[in-house]
PyMOL commands that place a pseudoatom at each C-alpha (Angstrom):
pseudoatom trace, name=CA, resn=MET, resi=1, chain=A, elem=C, hetatm=0, pos=[-6.521, 4.742, 73.113]
pseudoatom trace, name=CA, resn=ALA, resi=2, chain=A, elem=C, hetatm=0, pos=[-6.257, 2.048, 70.357]
pseudoatom trace, name=CA, resn=THR, resi=3, chain=A, elem=C, hetatm=0, pos=[-7.677, -1.473, 70.706]
pseudoatom trace, name=CA, resn=ASP, resi=4, chain=A, elem=C, hetatm=0, pos=[-5.752, -4.849, 69.364]
pseudoatom trace, name=CA, resn=PHE, resi=5, chain=A, elem=C, hetatm=0, pos=[-7.441, -5.699, 66.933]
pseudoatom trace, name=CA, resn=ASP, resi=6, chain=A, elem=C, hetatm=0, pos=[-6.566, -9.390, 67.070]
pseudoatom trace, name=CA, resn=ALA, resi=7, chain=A, elem=C, hetatm=0, pos=[-8.094, -9.676, 70.917]
pseudoatom trace, name=CA, resn=GLN, resi=8, chain=A, elem=C, hetatm=0, pos=[-11.499, -8.341, 69.713]
pseudoatom trace, name=CA, resn=SER, resi=9, chain=A, elem=C, hetatm=0, pos=[-14.319, -11.526, 69.628]
pseudoatom trace, name=CA, resn=VAL, resi=10, chain=A, elem=C, hetatm=0, pos=[-15.120, -13.170, 66.514]
pseudoatom trace, name=CA, resn=THR, resi=11, chain=A, elem=C, hetatm=0, pos=[-18.004, -15.771, 65.340]
pseudoatom trace, name=CA, resn=ILE, resi=12, chain=A, elem=C, hetatm=0, pos=[-17.633, -17.636, 63.037]
pseudoatom trace, name=CA, resn=ASN, resi=13, chain=A, elem=C, hetatm=0, pos=[-20.664, -20.045, 61.435]
pseudoatom trace, name=CA, resn=TYR, resi=14, chain=A, elem=C, hetatm=0, pos=[-20.443, -22.969, 59.854]
pseudoatom trace, name=CA, resn=SER, resi=15, chain=A, elem=C, hetatm=0, pos=[-23.358, -25.630, 58.283]
pseudoatom trace, name=CA, resn=GLY, resi=16, chain=A, elem=C, hetatm=0, pos=[-24.901, -26.699, 62.108]
pseudoatom trace, name=CA, resn=GLY, resi=17, chain=A, elem=C, hetatm=0, pos=[-23.203, -24.199, 64.073]
pseudoatom trace, name=CA, resn=SER, resi=18, chain=A, elem=C, hetatm=0, pos=[-20.979, -21.729, 64.929]
pseudoatom trace, name=CA, resn=ILE, resi=19, chain=A, elem=C, hetatm=0, pos=[-17.627, -21.027, 67.244]
pseudoatom trace, name=CA, resn=GLU, resi=20, chain=A, elem=C, hetatm=0, pos=[-16.858, -17.861, 68.668]
pseudoatom trace, name=CA, resn=MET, resi=21, chain=A, elem=C, hetatm=0, pos=[-13.509, -17.193, 69.785]
pseudoatom trace, name=CA, resn=VAL, resi=22, chain=A, elem=C, hetatm=0, pos=[-10.521, -14.895, 69.655]
pseudoatom trace, name=CA, resn=ILE, resi=23, chain=A, elem=C, hetatm=0, pos=[-9.319, -13.067, 66.200]
pseudoatom trace, name=CA, resn=GLY, resi=24, chain=A, elem=C, hetatm=0, pos=[-5.625, -13.525, 66.991]
pseudoatom trace, name=CA, resn=ASN, resi=25, chain=A, elem=C, hetatm=0, pos=[-6.627, -16.849, 67.623]
pseudoatom trace, name=CA, resn=ALA, resi=26, chain=A, elem=C, hetatm=0, pos=[-8.671, -17.229, 64.969]
pseudoatom trace, name=CA, resn=LYS, resi=27, chain=A, elem=C, hetatm=0, pos=[-5.986, -16.771, 62.538]
pseudoatom trace, name=CA, resn=ASP, resi=28, chain=A, elem=C, hetatm=0, pos=[-3.517, -18.788, 64.250]
pseudoatom trace, name=CA, resn=LEU, resi=29, chain=A, elem=C, hetatm=0, pos=[-6.039, -21.828, 64.533]
pseudoatom trace, name=CA, resn=PHE, resi=30, chain=A, elem=C, hetatm=0, pos=[-7.157, -21.351, 60.245]
pseudoatom trace, name=CA, resn=GLY, resi=31, chain=A, elem=C, hetatm=0, pos=[-4.410, -18.728, 58.432]
pseudoatom trace, name=CA, resn=ASP, resi=32, chain=A, elem=C, hetatm=0, pos=[-4.595, -15.127, 57.825]
pseudoatom trace, name=CA, resn=ASP, resi=33, chain=A, elem=C, hetatm=0, pos=[-6.566, -15.420, 54.526]
pseudoatom trace, name=CA, resn=ALA, resi=34, chain=A, elem=C, hetatm=0, pos=[-9.263, -17.717, 56.179]
pseudoatom trace, name=CA, resn=SER, resi=35, chain=A, elem=C, hetatm=0, pos=[-12.092, -16.343, 53.571]
pseudoatom trace, name=CA, resn=PHE, resi=36, chain=A, elem=C, hetatm=0, pos=[-14.578, -16.815, 57.070]
pseudoatom trace, name=CA, resn=LEU, resi=37, chain=A, elem=C, hetatm=0, pos=[-12.723, -14.173, 58.766]
pseudoatom trace, name=CA, resn=SER, resi=38, chain=A, elem=C, hetatm=0, pos=[-13.503, -11.761, 56.428]
pseudoatom trace, name=CA, resn=PRO, resi=39, chain=A, elem=C, hetatm=0, pos=[-16.975, -13.178, 55.183]
pseudoatom trace, name=CA, resn=GLU, resi=40, chain=A, elem=C, hetatm=0, pos=[-19.573, -11.802, 52.111]
pseudoatom trace, name=CA, resn=GLY, resi=41, chain=A, elem=C, hetatm=0, pos=[-23.606, -11.264, 51.625]
pseudoatom trace, name=CA, resn=VAL, resi=42, chain=A, elem=C, hetatm=0, pos=[-25.487, -13.882, 50.769]
pseudoatom trace, name=CA, resn=GLU, resi=43, chain=A, elem=C, hetatm=0, pos=[-27.948, -12.519, 48.357]
pseudoatom trace, name=CA, resn=LYS, resi=44, chain=A, elem=C, hetatm=0, pos=[-31.564, -13.862, 49.492]
pseudoatom trace, name=CA, resn=THR, resi=45, chain=A, elem=C, hetatm=0, pos=[-35.089, -13.793, 48.189]
pseudoatom trace, name=CA, resn=VAL, resi=46, chain=A, elem=C, hetatm=0, pos=[-38.123, -13.390, 50.260]
pseudoatom trace, name=CA, resn=SER, resi=47, chain=A, elem=C, hetatm=0, pos=[-41.648, -14.190, 48.294]
pseudoatom trace, name=CA, resn=VAL, resi=48, chain=A, elem=C, hetatm=0, pos=[-44.327, -12.264, 50.130]
pseudoatom trace, name=CA, resn=ARG, resi=49, chain=A, elem=C, hetatm=0, pos=[-48.212, -13.935, 49.212]
pseudoatom trace, name=CA, resn=GLU, resi=50, chain=A, elem=C, hetatm=0, pos=[-50.740, -11.341, 49.480]
pseudoatom trace, name=CA, resn=HIS, resi=51, chain=A, elem=C, hetatm=0, pos=[-52.454, -10.771, 53.501]
pseudoatom trace, name=CA, resn=PRO, resi=52, chain=A, elem=C, hetatm=0, pos=[-53.738, -8.695, 55.179]
pseudoatom trace, name=CA, resn=ARG, resi=53, chain=A, elem=C, hetatm=0, pos=[-52.655, -6.240, 57.791]
pseudoatom trace, name=CA, resn=THR, resi=54, chain=A, elem=C, hetatm=0, pos=[-54.446, -4.547, 60.717]
pseudoatom trace, name=CA, resn=ARG, resi=55, chain=A, elem=C, hetatm=0, pos=[-52.320, -2.202, 62.137]
pseudoatom trace, name=CA, resn=VAL, resi=56, chain=A, elem=C, hetatm=0, pos=[-54.436, -1.723, 65.294]
pseudoatom trace, name=CA, resn=ILE, resi=57, chain=A, elem=C, hetatm=0, pos=[-56.103, -4.238, 67.176]
pseudoatom trace, name=CA, resn=GLY, resi=58, chain=A, elem=C, hetatm=0, pos=[-60.686, -4.145, 66.094]
pseudoatom trace, name=CA, resn=GLY, resi=59, chain=A, elem=C, hetatm=0, pos=[-58.909, -1.163, 63.583]
pseudoatom trace, name=CA, resn=SER, resi=60, chain=A, elem=C, hetatm=0, pos=[-60.035, -1.574, 59.838]
pseudoatom trace, name=CA, resn=THR, resi=61, chain=A, elem=C, hetatm=0, pos=[-57.571, -4.337, 57.282]
pseudoatom trace, name=CA, resn=LYS, resi=62, chain=A, elem=C, hetatm=0, pos=[-55.386, -2.992, 54.293]
pseudoatom trace, name=CA, resn=THR, resi=63, chain=A, elem=C, hetatm=0, pos=[-54.442, -5.788, 51.936]
pseudoatom trace, name=CA, resn=ILE, resi=64, chain=A, elem=C, hetatm=0, pos=[-50.527, -5.979, 51.248]
pseudoatom trace, name=CA, resn=GLU, resi=65, chain=A, elem=C, hetatm=0, pos=[-50.364, -7.051, 47.898]
pseudoatom trace, name=CA, resn=SER, resi=66, chain=A, elem=C, hetatm=0, pos=[-47.567, -9.698, 46.432]
pseudoatom trace, name=CA, resn=ASN, resi=67, chain=A, elem=C, hetatm=0, pos=[-44.321, -8.785, 45.880]
pseudoatom trace, name=CA, resn=VAL, resi=68, chain=A, elem=C, hetatm=0, pos=[-40.935, -10.203, 45.961]
pseudoatom trace, name=CA, resn=TYR, resi=69, chain=A, elem=C, hetatm=0, pos=[-37.694, -8.378, 47.648]
pseudoatom trace, name=CA, resn=THR, resi=70, chain=A, elem=C, hetatm=0, pos=[-33.851, -9.767, 47.495]
pseudoatom trace, name=CA, resn=TYR, resi=71, chain=A, elem=C, hetatm=0, pos=[-31.185, -8.638, 50.383]
pseudoatom trace, name=CA, resn=THR, resi=72, chain=A, elem=C, hetatm=0, pos=[-28.319, -9.491, 51.834]
pseudoatom trace, name=CA, resn=GLN, resi=73, chain=A, elem=C, hetatm=0, pos=[-27.587, -11.655, 54.197]
pseudoatom trace, name=CA, resn=TRP, resi=74, chain=A, elem=C, hetatm=0, pos=[-24.483, -11.049, 56.142]
pseudoatom trace, name=CA, resn=PRO, resi=75, chain=A, elem=C, hetatm=0, pos=[-23.302, -13.899, 59.204]
pseudoatom trace, name=CA, resn=THR, resi=76, chain=A, elem=C, hetatm=0, pos=[-25.089, -13.279, 62.371]
pseudoatom trace, name=CA, resn=GLY, resi=77, chain=A, elem=C, hetatm=0, pos=[-24.216, -14.855, 65.782]
pseudoatom trace, name=CA, resn=SER, resi=78, chain=A, elem=C, hetatm=0, pos=[-26.178, -14.967, 68.764]
pseudoatom trace, name=CA, resn=GLY, resi=79, chain=A, elem=C, hetatm=0, pos=[-26.062, -11.119, 71.116]
pseudoatom trace, name=CA, resn=GLY, resi=80, chain=A, elem=C, hetatm=0, pos=[-24.882, -12.625, 74.813]
pseudoatom trace, name=CA, resn=ASN, resi=81, chain=A, elem=C, hetatm=0, pos=[-23.018, -15.528, 76.329]
pseudoatom trace, name=CA, resn=SER, resi=82, chain=A, elem=C, hetatm=0, pos=[-26.846, -16.826, 77.472]
pseudoatom trace, name=CA, resn=ALA, resi=83, chain=A, elem=C, hetatm=0, pos=[-27.478, -17.900, 73.903]
pseudoatom trace, name=CA, resn=GLY, resi=84, chain=A, elem=C, hetatm=0, pos=[-24.189, -17.841, 72.611]
pseudoatom trace, name=CA, resn=GLY, resi=85, chain=A, elem=C, hetatm=0, pos=[-23.598, -22.170, 73.331]
pseudoatom trace, name=CA, resn=GLU, resi=86, chain=A, elem=C, hetatm=0, pos=[-21.167, -23.622, 74.977]
pseudoatom trace, name=CA, resn=ALA, resi=87, chain=A, elem=C, hetatm=0, pos=[-17.998, -22.972, 77.187]
pseudoatom trace, name=CA, resn=ILE, resi=88, chain=A, elem=C, hetatm=0, pos=[-15.728, -25.234, 75.017]
pseudoatom trace, name=CA, resn=LEU, resi=89, chain=A, elem=C, hetatm=0, pos=[-11.586, -25.323, 75.898]
pseudoatom trace, name=CA, resn=MET, resi=90, chain=A, elem=C, hetatm=0, pos=[-9.517, -25.337, 73.098]
pseudoatom trace, name=CA, resn=ARG, resi=91, chain=A, elem=C, hetatm=0, pos=[-5.925, -25.787, 72.337]
pseudoatom trace, name=CA, resn=TRP, resi=92, chain=A, elem=C, hetatm=0, pos=[-3.624, -26.604, 68.935]
pseudoatom trace, name=CA, resn=GLU, resi=93, chain=A, elem=C, hetatm=0, pos=[-0.416, -26.540, 67.540]
pseudoatom trace, name=CA, resn=GLY, resi=94, chain=A, elem=C, hetatm=0, pos=[1.743, -23.396, 69.028]
pseudoatom trace, name=CA, resn=SER, resi=95, chain=A, elem=C, hetatm=0, pos=[-1.093, -22.362, 71.017]
pseudoatom trace, name=CA, resn=GLU, resi=96, chain=A, elem=C, hetatm=0, pos=[0.957, -22.672, 74.470]
pseudoatom trace, name=CA, resn=GLY, resi=97, chain=A, elem=C, hetatm=0, pos=[-1.822, -24.477, 76.213]
pseudoatom trace, name=CA, resn=TRP, resi=98, chain=A, elem=C, hetatm=0, pos=[-6.279, -24.365, 76.230]
pseudoatom trace, name=CA, resn=TRP, resi=99, chain=A, elem=C, hetatm=0, pos=[-8.271, -21.077, 75.302]
pseudoatom trace, name=CA, resn=THR, resi=100, chain=A, elem=C, hetatm=0, pos=[-11.770, -20.922, 75.556]
pseudoatom trace, name=CA, resn=ALA, resi=101, chain=A, elem=C, hetatm=0, pos=[-13.959, -20.535, 72.918]
pseudoatom trace, name=CA, resn=ARG, resi=102, chain=A, elem=C, hetatm=0, pos=[-17.933, -20.567, 73.012]
pseudoatom trace, name=CA, resn=MET, resi=103, chain=A, elem=C, hetatm=0, pos=[-19.765, -23.745, 70.789]
pseudoatom trace, name=CA, resn=SER, resi=104, chain=A, elem=C, hetatm=0, pos=[-23.449, -23.279, 69.153]
pseudoatom trace, name=CA, resn=GLY, resi=105, chain=A, elem=C, hetatm=0, pos=[-24.814, -26.989, 67.701]
pseudoatom trace, name=CA, resn=SER, resi=106, chain=A, elem=C, hetatm=0, pos=[-22.638, -29.717, 68.411]
pseudoatom trace, name=CA, resn=ALA, resi=107, chain=A, elem=C, hetatm=0, pos=[-19.820, -31.496, 69.077]
pseudoatom trace, name=CA, resn=TRP, resi=108, chain=A, elem=C, hetatm=0, pos=[-19.839, -33.595, 65.712]
pseudoatom trace, name=CA, resn=GLU, resi=109, chain=A, elem=C, hetatm=0, pos=[-20.630, -30.668, 63.814]
pseudoatom trace, name=CA, resn=LEU, resi=110, chain=A, elem=C, hetatm=0, pos=[-17.928, -28.434, 65.014]
pseudoatom trace, name=CA, resn=GLY, resi=111, chain=A, elem=C, hetatm=0, pos=[-15.387, -31.663, 64.551]
pseudoatom trace, name=CA, resn=THR, resi=112, chain=A, elem=C, hetatm=0, pos=[-16.893, -31.413, 61.204]
pseudoatom trace, name=CA, resn=PHE, resi=113, chain=A, elem=C, hetatm=0, pos=[-15.876, -27.961, 60.685]
pseudoatom trace, name=CA, resn=LEU, resi=114, chain=A, elem=C, hetatm=0, pos=[-12.580, -28.432, 62.044]
pseudoatom trace, name=CA, resn=ASN, resi=115, chain=A, elem=C, hetatm=0, pos=[-11.525, -30.685, 60.540]
pseudoatom trace, name=CA, resn=LYS, resi=116, chain=A, elem=C, hetatm=0, pos=[-12.547, -29.128, 56.841]
pseudoatom trace, name=CA, resn=SER, resi=117, chain=A, elem=C, hetatm=0, pos=[-10.737, -26.226, 58.326]
pseudoatom trace, name=CA, resn=SER, resi=118, chain=A, elem=C, hetatm=0, pos=[-8.398, -26.056, 60.739]
pseudoatom trace, name=CA, resn=THR, resi=119, chain=A, elem=C, hetatm=0, pos=[-4.341, -25.699, 59.032]
pseudoatom trace, name=CA, resn=LYS, resi=120, chain=A, elem=C, hetatm=0, pos=[-3.368, -26.943, 62.530]
pseudoatom trace, name=CA, resn=ALA, resi=121, chain=A, elem=C, hetatm=0, pos=[-3.824, -30.271, 64.432]
pseudoatom trace, name=CA, resn=VAL, resi=122, chain=A, elem=C, hetatm=0, pos=[-6.607, -28.992, 67.181]
pseudoatom trace, name=CA, resn=THR, resi=123, chain=A, elem=C, hetatm=0, pos=[-8.381, -30.561, 69.999]
pseudoatom trace, name=CA, resn=PHE, resi=124, chain=A, elem=C, hetatm=0, pos=[-11.563, -29.366, 71.843]
pseudoatom trace, name=CA, resn=LYS, resi=125, chain=A, elem=C, hetatm=0, pos=[-12.914, -30.269, 75.242]
pseudoatom trace, name=CA, resn=THR, resi=126, chain=A, elem=C, hetatm=0, pos=[-16.936, -29.985, 75.874]
pseudoatom trace, name=CA, resn=GLU, resi=127, chain=A, elem=C, hetatm=0, pos=[-18.290, -28.170, 79.584]
pseudoatom trace, name=CA, resn=GLN, resi=128, chain=A, elem=C, hetatm=0, pos=[-18.378, -31.735, 80.666]
pseudoatom trace, name=CA, resn=GLY, resi=129, chain=A, elem=C, hetatm=0, pos=[-14.431, -32.846, 80.264]
pseudoatom trace, name=CA, resn=THR, resi=130, chain=A, elem=C, hetatm=0, pos=[-15.136, -35.238, 76.629]
pseudoatom trace, name=CA, resn=PRO, resi=131, chain=A, elem=C, hetatm=0, pos=[-12.455, -34.503, 74.755]
pseudoatom trace, name=CA, resn=TYR, resi=132, chain=A, elem=C, hetatm=0, pos=[-12.662, -34.201, 70.614]
pseudoatom trace, name=CA, resn=GLY, resi=133, chain=A, elem=C, hetatm=0, pos=[-10.010, -34.425, 68.133]
pseudoatom trace, name=CA, resn=PRO, resi=134, chain=A, elem=C, hetatm=0, pos=[-6.851, -33.615, 66.967]
pseudoatom trace, name=CA, resn=PHE, resi=135, chain=A, elem=C, hetatm=0, pos=[-8.874, -32.462, 63.714]
pseudoatom trace, name=CA, resn=ILE, resi=136, chain=A, elem=C, hetatm=0, pos=[-6.338, -31.034, 60.994]
pseudoatom trace, name=CA, resn=LYS, resi=137, chain=A, elem=C, hetatm=0, pos=[-7.064, -30.108, 57.291]
pseudoatom trace, name=CA, resn=GLU, resi=138, chain=A, elem=C, hetatm=0, pos=[-6.211, -33.065, 54.845]
pseudoatom trace, name=CA, resn=THR, resi=139, chain=A, elem=C, hetatm=0, pos=[-4.186, -31.589, 51.944]
pseudoatom trace, name=CA, resn=PRO, resi=140, chain=A, elem=C, hetatm=0, pos=[-4.049, -33.075, 48.389]
for i in range(1, 140): cmd.bond("trace and resi %d" % i, "trace and resi %d" % (i + 1))
show_as sticks, trace
zoom trace
């Protein structure tokens, strides 16, 4: 049984929050080649200071030497709807009505992201019914 890839959800992270929406809607709103639809990992370097470690309460303590390691940090989202943010309604040019998405972070940060990224005029409403927009990326 084949699954329609565009019908699955994607979480798009931006400064201050994230939005979870259907992949097909994200492609329509931001363009098929939007870089955040196929993100790349970011190399992170972590420094660990020397510290004691006790494996079992009351057991012996081992000293962990200081070290530095590097890993690739991939974009993450929340695991469930309860932690997935606030349900919002969105519509844009050609969307043929309102679509549900989930927003984490504040509405003004989502508006800032949409104003920098959306290829079409888009508006959204919060759960309380507060309307925001329209937002659209300015072209030079």
